[in-house]
C-alpha positions as CSV (number, residue, x, y, z in Angstrom):
1,M,-24.2,-12.1,20.5
2,R,-23.6,-10.3,17.2
3,R,-22.2,-6.8,17.7
4,D,-23.7,-3.9,15.8
5,P,-20.9,-2.7,13.5
6,V,-22.1,0.9,13.8
7,T,-21.1,0.9,17.4
8,M,-17.7,-0.8,17.0
9,P,-15.0,1.4,18.5
10,N,-12.6,0.9,15.5
11,Q,-15.1,2.0,12.8
12,D,-13.9,4.9,10.6
13,K,-15.9,7.9,11.5
14,I,-13.2,10.5,11.1
15,F,-15.1,12.5,8.5
16,A,-18.6,11.8,9.7
17,T,-19.3,15.2,11.1
18,P,-18.9,18.6,9.3
19,Q,-15.4,20.1,9.5
20,Q,-14.9,23.8,9.0
21,D,-11.2,23.5,8.2
22,I,-10.3,20.2,6.6
23,Q,-6.7,19.4,7.2
24,D,-4.5,17.5,4.7
25,F,-4.8,13.8,5.3
26,S,-2.1,12.3,7.5
27,F,-1.4,8.9,9.1
28,N,-1.8,10.0,12.7
29,E,-3.0,8.2,15.8
30,Q,-6.7,8.9,14.8
31,V,-6.2,7.3,11.4
32,V,-4.2,4.4,12.8
33,S,-7.0,3.5,15.3
34,V,-9.5,2.9,12.4
35,F,-7.1,2.0,9.6
36,P,-8.2,-1.6,8.9
37,D,-11.8,-0.5,8.7
38,M,-10.9,2.5,6.5
39,I,-8.9,0.4,4.1
40,S,-11.5,-2.4,3.8
41,R,-14.3,0.0,3.1
42,S,-12.4,2.2,0.7
43,I,-10.2,0.0,-1.5
44,P,-11.9,-2.8,-3.5
45,G,-9.8,-5.9,-3.5
46,Y,-7.4,-4.9,-0.8
47,G,-7.5,-8.2,1.0
48,A,-6.9,-10.1,-2.3
49,I,-3.9,-7.9,-3.0
50,V,-2.4,-8.5,0.5
51,D,-3.0,-12.3,0.1
52,G,-1.5,-12.2,-3.4
53,I,1.7,-10.4,-2.1
54,G,2.3,-13.3,0.2
55,N,1.7,-15.8,-2.6
56,I,4.1,-14.0,-4.9
57,C,6.6,-13.9,-2.1
58,Q,6.5,-17.6,-1.6
59,R,7.4,-18.0,-5.3
60,V,10.1,-15.4,-5.7
61,A,11.9,-14.9,-2.4
62,K,15.4,-16.2,-2.7
63,P,17.4,-17.7,0.2
64,N,19.5,-15.2,2.2
65,T,18.1,-12.1,0.6
66,Q,16.2,-9.1,1.9
67,L,12.5,-8.3,1.4
68,Y,11.3,-4.7,1.7
69,D,7.8,-3.3,2.6
70,L,8.1,0.4,1.9
71,G,5.3,2.3,3.5
72,C,4.3,-0.7,5.6
73,S,1.5,1.0,7.6
74,L,0.2,-1.6,10.1
75,G,2.3,-4.3,8.4
76,A,-0.3,-6.2,6.4
77,A,2.0,-6.9,3.5
78,T,4.9,-7.7,5.8
79,L,2.8,-10.2,7.7
80,S,1.5,-11.8,4.5
81,M,5.1,-12.2,3.2
82,R,6.3,-13.6,6.5
83,R,3.5,-16.2,6.7
84,H,4.5,-17.5,3.3
85,L,8.2,-17.9,4.1
86,S,9.9,-21.0,5.5
87,D,13.3,-20.7,7.3
88,Q,15.2,-19.5,4.2
89,G,17.5,-17.0,5.8
90,C,15.4,-14.1,4.5
91,R,15.0,-10.8,6.4
92,I,12.1,-8.3,6.0
93,I,12.7,-4.6,6.3
94,A,9.4,-2.7,6.8
95,V,9.5,1.1,6.7
96,D,7.0,3.8,7.5
97,N,7.3,7.5,8.3
98,S,4.4,7.3,10.9
99,Q,5.6,6.4,14.4
100,A,2.0,5.6,15.3
101,M,1.9,3.0,12.4
102,I,5.2,1.5,13.3
103,K,4.1,1.1,16.9
104,R,0.9,-0.7,16.0
105,A,2.7,-2.8,13.3
106,Q,5.1,-4.0,16.0
107,E,2.2,-5.2,18.1
108,H,0.8,-7.1,15.2
109,L,4.2,-8.7,14.5
110,N,4.6,-9.7,18.1
111,A,1.4,-11.7,17.9
112,F,2.8,-14.2,15.4
113,V,5.9,-16.4,15.8
114,S,8.0,-16.8,12.7
115,P,11.6,-17.7,11.9
116,T,11.9,-14.7,9.5
117,P,13.1,-11.6,11.3
118,V,11.5,-8.2,10.7
119,E,13.2,-4.9,11.1
120,L,10.7,-2.1,11.6
121,V,12.1,1.3,10.6
122,C,10.4,4.7,11.2
123,G,11.8,6.8,8.4
124,D,11.4,8.2,4.9
125,I,11.3,5.5,2.3
126,R,13.3,7.7,0.0
127,D,16.3,7.5,2.4
128,V,16.3,3.7,2.6
129,E,19.1,1.8,0.9
130,I,17.9,-1.2,-1.1
131,N,20.4,-4.1,-1.1
132,N,20.3,-7.8,-2.0
133,A,16.5,-7.6,-2.4
134,S,14.5,-10.4,-4.0
135,M,11.2,-8.6,-3.4
136,V,10.2,-5.0,-2.7
137,V,6.6,-3.9,-2.0
138,L,5.1,-0.5,-2.4
139,N,1.5,-1.2,-1.3
140,F,-0.5,2.0,-1.9
141,T,2.6,4.1,-1.0
142,L,4.0,5.6,-4.2
143,Q,0.9,7.8,-4.7
144,F,1.7,9.7,-1.5
145,L,5.2,10.7,-2.7
146,P,5.7,14.0,-4.7
147,P,5.4,13.0,-8.4
148,E,9.0,14.3,-9.1
149,D,10.4,11.8,-6.5
150,R,8.8,8.6,-7.9
151,A,11.1,7.7,-10.8
152,S,14.2,8.0,-8.7
153,L,12.8,5.7,-6.1
154,I,11.8,3.1,-8.7
155,A,15.3,3.3,-10.2
156,K,16.9,2.8,-6.8
157,I,14.8,-0.2,-6.1
158,Y,15.7,-1.7,-9.5
159,K,19.4,-1.4,-8.7
160,G,19.0,-3.0,-5.3
161,L,17.1,-6.0,-6.6
162,V,18.9,-9.3,-7.4
163,L,18.4,-10.8,-10.8
164,G,14.8,-12.2,-10.9
165,G,13.8,-9.9,-8.0
166,V,10.2,-8.6,-8.1
167,L,8.8,-5.1,-7.4
168,I,5.1,-4.9,-6.4
169,V,3.4,-1.5,-6.8
170,S,-0.2,-1.2,-5.7
171,E,-1.9,2.1,-6.5
172,K,-5.1,4.0,-7.2
173,L,-5.3,4.7,-10.9
174,R,-5.9,7.8,-12.9
175,F,-7.3,7.0,-16.3
176,E,-6.3,8.9,-19.5
177,G,-9.8,9.4,-20.9
178,D,-12.1,11.8,-19.0
179,K,-15.2,9.8,-19.7
180,L,-13.6,6.5,-18.6
181,H,-12.1,8.1,-15.5
182,K,-15.4,9.5,-14.4
183,L,-17.3,6.3,-15.0
184,I,-14.9,4.1,-13.0
185,D,-14.5,6.8,-10.3
186,D,-18.3,6.9,-9.9
187,M,-18.4,3.1,-9.5
188,H,-15.7,3.4,-6.8
189,L,-17.9,6.0,-5.0
190,D,-20.8,3.6,-5.1
191,F,-18.5,1.0,-3.6
192,K,-17.8,3.4,-0.7
193,R,-21.5,4.2,-0.3
194,A,-22.4,0.5,-0.2
195,N,-19.8,0.1,2.6
196,G,-21.7,2.7,4.7
197,Y,-19.8,6.0,3.9
198,S,-22.1,9.0,3.7
199,E,-21.9,11.8,1.1
200,L,-20.4,14.1,3.7
201,E,-17.6,11.5,4.6
202,I,-16.8,10.9,1.0
203,S,-16.6,14.6,0.2
204,Q,-14.6,15.6,3.2
205,K,-12.1,12.8,2.8
206,R,-11.6,13.6,-0.9
207,T,-10.8,17.2,0.1
208,A,-8.3,16.0,2.8
209,L,-6.6,13.8,0.2
210,E,-6.5,16.1,-2.8
211,N,-3.2,17.7,-1.9
212,V,-1.4,14.6,-0.6
213,M,-2.4,11.8,-2.9
214,K,-1.7,12.2,-6.6
215,P,-2.5,9.0,-8.6
216,D,-0.8,8.1,-11.8
217,S,-2.1,6.3,-14.9
218,K,-1.0,2.7,-15.6
219,Q,1.0,4.0,-18.6
220,Q,3.0,6.3,-16.3
221,H,3.8,3.4,-14.0
222,Y,4.9,1.3,-17.0
223,Q,7.1,4.2,-18.3
224,R,8.9,4.4,-15.0
225,F,9.5,0.7,-14.9
226,A,11.0,0.8,-18.4
227,Q,13.2,3.8,-17.6
228,A,14.5,2.1,-14.5
229,G,15.5,-1.0,-16.5
230,F,12.7,-3.4,-16.0
231,T,11.8,-5.3,-19.2
232,E,8.9,-7.4,-17.8
233,Y,6.0,-5.8,-16.1
234,S,2.2,-6.1,-15.9
235,S,-0.8,-5.6,-13.8
236,W,-1.6,-8.8,-11.9
237,F,-4.7,-7.5,-10.1
238,Q,-7.3,-4.8,-10.7
239,S,-10.6,-3.9,-9.2
240,L,-12.2,-0.7,-10.5
241,N,-9.6,2.1,-10.2
242,F,-7.2,0.1,-7.9
243,T,-4.5,-2.1,-9.3
244,S,-1.4,-4.0,-8.2
245,L,1.5,-4.1,-10.7
246,M,4.4,-6.4,-10.9
247,A,7.9,-5.7,-12.4
248,I,10.6,-8.4,-12.6
249,K,14.3,-7.7,-13.0
């Protein structure tokens, strides 16, 4: 029998009722419990990005190197990379500062057998040492860091990559032109409405995010890549105001 999606227990209804005091968004137990639904209904192309990360990993992972998933949440990118790896002596290090996310990510990892070991770390990605890396993934993570900390993290990643190593940065974009930004932002809101979010949910979530998520323009990302030392970089996927960028050392 087909289950009515409205009654599914894991549907994102966090902002469905009016809230007098809207707290800053955090990746707590409540968010973790509905995270897959929240992401799929909020980020156009998310599934394609995750699949693409695995596909890229299959092509660039070098034997006996380390792969990093920084801000791994439930481990979607980690699982995608691991599925595309054979027994190459690689190791994945997945980091998130939410203990609730790490706990659920471990459950997901336990459900699949793989020769590639994964180390799950609950911690601040700014404190992680990057060494002997052939791939580093920041999948919708950088936008949650204070803007003043972003360049130093990209520079540290560049130094920890082996020659030919790849950095993937997936982000929501801010556009330089006000008219262009409003047009594409409005199209994204229509995407959320089409996925069942109400005006109340959209408004309250935007308020919750405004102090904790600060998107950059594509030009700002490219500038950071260049300053860190990358000479080849480009967007490899974009849907509306969401993109995934690739930089190669």
